[in-house]
C-alpha positions, -999 to 999 in steps of 0.1 A, spaced: 290 246 -75 321 239 -54 314 213 -26 317 226 10 343 207 30 345 211 67 362 191 94 338 194 123 347 197 160 322 194 189 329 217 218 310 212 251 313 244 271 312 240 309 294 206 308 284 196 343 277 158 341 303 133 329 274 110 318 262 137 294 297 141 280 298 103 274 264 104 257 276 133 235 307 113 226 286 82 217 264 104 195 295 116 177 307 81 172 273 71 158 277 96 130 315 94 125 326 126 143 358 122 163 370 157 173 357 164 209 368 193 231 354 199 266 358 235 278 361 240 316 342 208 326 328 208 361 337 172 370 374 165 373 368 129 363 350 138 331 368 110 311 351 84 333 319 86 313 302 53 315 277 60 288 303 63 261 298 27 250 312 24 214 329 58 217 361 48 234 382 63 207 364 96 208 368 98 246 405 88 245 413 115 220 391 142 236 408 172 250 399 193 281 408 230 279 404 259 302 388 285 279 367 286 247 394 305 227 418 276 231 391 252 220 382 270 187 413 290 179 422 270 148 386 270 134 374 291 105 338 286 112 322 286 147 285 278 152 267 282 185 236 263 195 209 279 217 171 278 222 171 316 225 148 313 256 152 342 281 176 360 259 176 393 241 188 383 206 204 409 183 210 385 154 189 359 136 184 325 153 184 300 124 167 266 126 192 238 122 179 225 89 178 260 74 214 266 85 227 234 68 209 244 36 225 278 37 259 264 43 256 239 14 251 269 -10 283 285 -1 318 272 -8 342 268 20 367 245 36 386 242 69 378 234 105 344 242 119 333 240 155 298 233 168 293 247 204 270 233 231 265 251 264 261 237 299 230 217 308 220 244 333 226 277 315 235 269 279 261 292 261 267 326 276 263 358 256 300 361 256 303 325 241 277 334 214 295 366 205 324 347 189 301 326 167 295 332 130 259 320 134 235 308 160 213 278 153 185 261 172 169 227 171 132 233 164 118 219 196 83 225 212 78 259 228 67 243 261 98 221 264 126 238 243 157 225 261 172 191 251 195 167 269 231 174 258 237 140 243 205 142 223 212 177 210 247 166 198 230 135 181 204 157 163 230 181 151 255 154 140 227 136 121 217 168 103 254 175 93 257 140 79 223 139 62 229 172 45 263 161 32 282 187 53 301 160 71 321 133 55 336 111 82 359 94 58 374 125 43 408 137 56 408 169 76 419 197 53 449 218 62 444 256 64 457 275 34 469 311 31 436 321 13 414 301 37 389 320 60 406 336 90 404 313 120 391 324 154 425 329 169 436 352 141 404 373 143 408 376 181 444 389 177 432 414 151 404 425 175 429 429 203 451 451 182 422 472 169 410 476 205 444 490 216 444 515 187 408 526 195 416 529 232 446 552 223 423 574 202 397 576 231 371 558 210 357 539 240 339 551 270 342 532 303 304 525 304 301 511 269 335 496 262 326 460 267 295 462 245 314 481 218 341 454 217 314 427 213 299 446 184 333 450 168 339 413 171 306 406 153 315 430 125 348 412 120 330 378 119 304 391 94 331 405 70 342 369 62 379 379 63 405 355 49 439 348 66 454 371 39 429 399 47 436 396 84 474 398 79 470 430 58 447 446 84 469 435 112 499 451 95 480 484 90 469 484 126 505 477 138 517 507 118 491 529 134 498 515 168 535 522 163 528 557 151 506 565 181 531 551 204 559 573 191 539 604 185 542 615 221 579 608 224 
């Protein structure tokens, strides 16, 4: 069986406390992870995380970006973490250990992102809609939420323990036949949305929900970069034809 090779990125979405960002960075350093992105952090001085002892390199190379698309646009695999509490879930919530076992059985390579939400609200439904899978740490029902740094540590440990993360391995470059990354899929969805709007497929009341469902279908198809280019070209031709039909 072909060995799975992923270069893992940790993305902290709307983290509120720079101390928690520092704790997450230290947990990453503990397990050899180096790629940290902070999405729309609350504190303007998030780099001044005093708890990042031993993780200076992680913090120095960390990036702050304004939106999640920018954080994971070059990733072929995006995993969201959530407890699932107070949510109406329409897809399976996988225990972390089960997820790593499943991922080991499939071949794949490229960049992968592990998303963590804010300490107060977690990941939003919109954040989760761009994820290929949702995972949870099996915590006790009466206290399901974990400290951000602890959650990052548990997930990083599980990746290393299961052999899905090799800190010494070079980060693989994307290949033409590699899985389509998040940015490519989002561009494909935008083009499909324009075509469907021109054909009056959407209704104003359900448009947003329908687009979320279309995004999930695109994720579940497991498209490659090559597949996405073919579909994008076909949609471009349809879009051009629709645009010229009324002229």
